[in-house]
N, C-alpha and C positions, 0 to 999 in steps of 0.2 A: 504494500500500500504506500503510495507516495504522499508526501506532505507538501502543501503549498503555503508559502509565507508571503504576505503582502505588507508593505510598509505604507502607512498613511500619514500625510501631513495633517495640520489642524483642520484642513478642509478636505473631506473625503474624496472630492472630485479629482484631486491631484494624487493619484495612486501610482505606485511604482512596484512592479513585480520584482522581488529580490530572491525568490526561491523557485521551486519546481512548479511548473504550470499544471493545471488540471481543468478538464471540461466543466467542472462544477464551480469554477471560480466566480462566474457571473452570478450564480444563485447565491453564493456566500457573500459576494459584494453587495447585492441588493439587501440581504438581511443585515449586513453591517451598517448600511446607510440608515436603515430603519432604527437601529439601536443608537446610532451615532447622534441622532437628533435629541436623544434623552440624556446624553452625557453632559452633565453640568458640573461635575466634580473634577478632581485632578485626573490627569491622564493615566494614573496607575490603577484606576478603578477596574475591577474585574467583573465581567458579566458573562453569561452564557445563553445560548439559544439553540434549539434544535433546528436543523436544516434537513435536507435530503440525506438519508443514510448513504454511506457510512461516515459522513462528515458532520462536524459540529463546530460552531464558533467556540474557541477554547478560552482565550484570554486577550485582554488589552494590556499592553505594557508601554511605559514611556520609552520611545525609541525614535528619535527625530520626529516626535509628534506622537503617533500611535503605532503599535505593532499588532498585527492581526495574524492568527494562525488557524489553518484548517488542520484538524487532526483526525486520524482514523479512529473509529469507535472500538479500539482495542484496549484491554486492561491487562494488568499483571498482578501477581500475588506471590507471596512466599509461603510455602507449605512444607511440612515434614511428611514425606511419603511413608506409608505403612503397609508394605507388601504382605506382611504376615497377617494382616487383617482382611486382605482381599477375599480369600476363600469364604470367609464368614459373611461378608456384607455385599459382595459384588452382585449377586443375583438380585438383591433388593435395590441397590443403588441404581442399577441399569434401568429400573422401571420407576423409581421414586425420587431420584436425586438429579436435578438438572445439571449439576456439576459433572456428574459421570457422563452424561450425554455429550457434554462439551469436550471431554477427553481428560478430565482431572481424575487421578486415581484416588483410592482410599487415603485419607490424609488428616492431619490436624493443621489448620491454618495458623500461621504466626503473624502474618500481616496481609490484609486485603482491604481496599485496593492499594497496590504499590504504584510506582511511577508509570506513566504511559510508556509502552515499549520503546518508542522513538526517543524518549528522554533519558533512557538508561545508558550511561556512558561508562567508560573504563574506570573512571574514578569511583563511581558508585559500586561497580563490581568489586573493585579492590577493597573498598570499605566493608562490604558484606563478607568478603573472603576472610579478612582479618578478624571481623567480629565473630563469625561462626567457628573459626578455628580455635577459639578460646573455650569451646564447650566440649565435654567428653561425651561419647556415646552413652546412652542410659537405657535401662529397661523400666517399663511401667505396665500397669494393667488396666484393662477395661472390666469393671466389676458390675456395672449396672447400666440400664437404659436411662436416658434423660430426655426431657421435652422442653421445647420453647413454645409455651402455650399449647395449642393443639395442631400446630402447622409444621413443626420440625421435630423429628425424632432422631436421636443421636446416641453414640456410645460415649460414656463419660469417663475420661482418663483419671487414674488414681496412681500416684499423686499428680497434681497438675501444676505445681509451683514452678517447674523448669520452663514449661510452655509460657506461663505468665511472665516469667523473668525475661525470656527471649523477646517477647512482644514489647515489654517495657523498655528494654535496651534498644530495640529498633525505633521506638518512638523518640528516644533521645537522639539517636543518630539522624533520623529523618522526621522531624516534628511536623513537617508539612503533610505527612501521610498518616492520618489517624486510622486505627482499626475500624473498619466498617464506617468510615467517615465520621466517627465520633457519635454514632447514633445510639450506641448501647453502653456508653461508659467503658469500663474495663471489660473486654470481651471474655467469655468463658470458653476455654479450650474444649473442643469436641470433634468427634468424627461423625459427620452427617451421614445418616442412613437414608432419610427421605425428607424432602422439603417441598411443601406446597401441594402435595398429593392428597387425595381424599382421605379423610381421617380413618376410615375403616381399613384402608390399605396400609397406612402407617402403623396402626395398631396390630395388624396381622404380622408385619415385619418385626415389630417389637416382641410379639409373643413367640415367634419362631426363633429369634436370635437369643433371647434370654436364657434358654436352657444350655447354651454353649458358653456361657460366661461362668467364671472369669476367664479372660484371655490375656496372656502376657506377651508383649511385643517389644521391639527395640526401636530406638530412634538414633540414627547415626549421621543424618545429613539433612540439608534443606534444599528444596528445589525452587528456583525462580521460574514460574510458568506464566505464559501470556497467551492471549487469544481474543477472539471476538465472540459473536453470538451464534455462529454456525456450528452444527454438530461436529465434534472432533477437531475443532479449530485450536484448542488449547494445547500447547506443546511445551516441552522442557526447553528453556533458553539457557540456563546455567545451573550447575550443581555445586553446592558448598558442603564439603565433608567436615564433620566434626573432627577434632584432634584424634589421631591414631585410629580412625575408622577405615 
């Protein structure tokens, strides 16, 4: 997916293409003009607006006036993959968890959403590599089923303090990327079995998985995955091994 960057002076009619062109530029430019009329504050004001998929207006920044970017609707996240849990949950996740359909394996999330894939540079990768190398591989257990209201069923890790510590550390390194955009405060570590499926199907999954608990598994690495909304579009972009794993 290509990214187009347009630079605008204080009057949007004087635009100059400074990045890669794209057929949807005119659509985005028209949307920009609509919002530009409402900009009465400093040039650093940030706004967003939906346009034709898969592009969106991302940010305005001070840059010889205004800077406008079109970005692909891709996201990224940092997860701890758990292949030892796949056999237990795969059957249910394939039907009940949208993340599985996108290509994400059984996992515990440590930070989502992370940076847009196009914004992840070598410096960020090096920072993540250094950070994760400080952790030792560890074992933990899934002893019980958990619920977020009646819409998400998950495996509850015990203990969960290492996962929480990893997420807190990432928040200090990258304070601009809050877990789940800050919607839930401190997020609870979990392995999703089903999300948003009919309640009776979620309950059936919980009932069938419970007899196989407790399950002991290992965590020894973190994956940076990224993708869009198409099935199977999420892929491994980088792997960060814990120390001595």
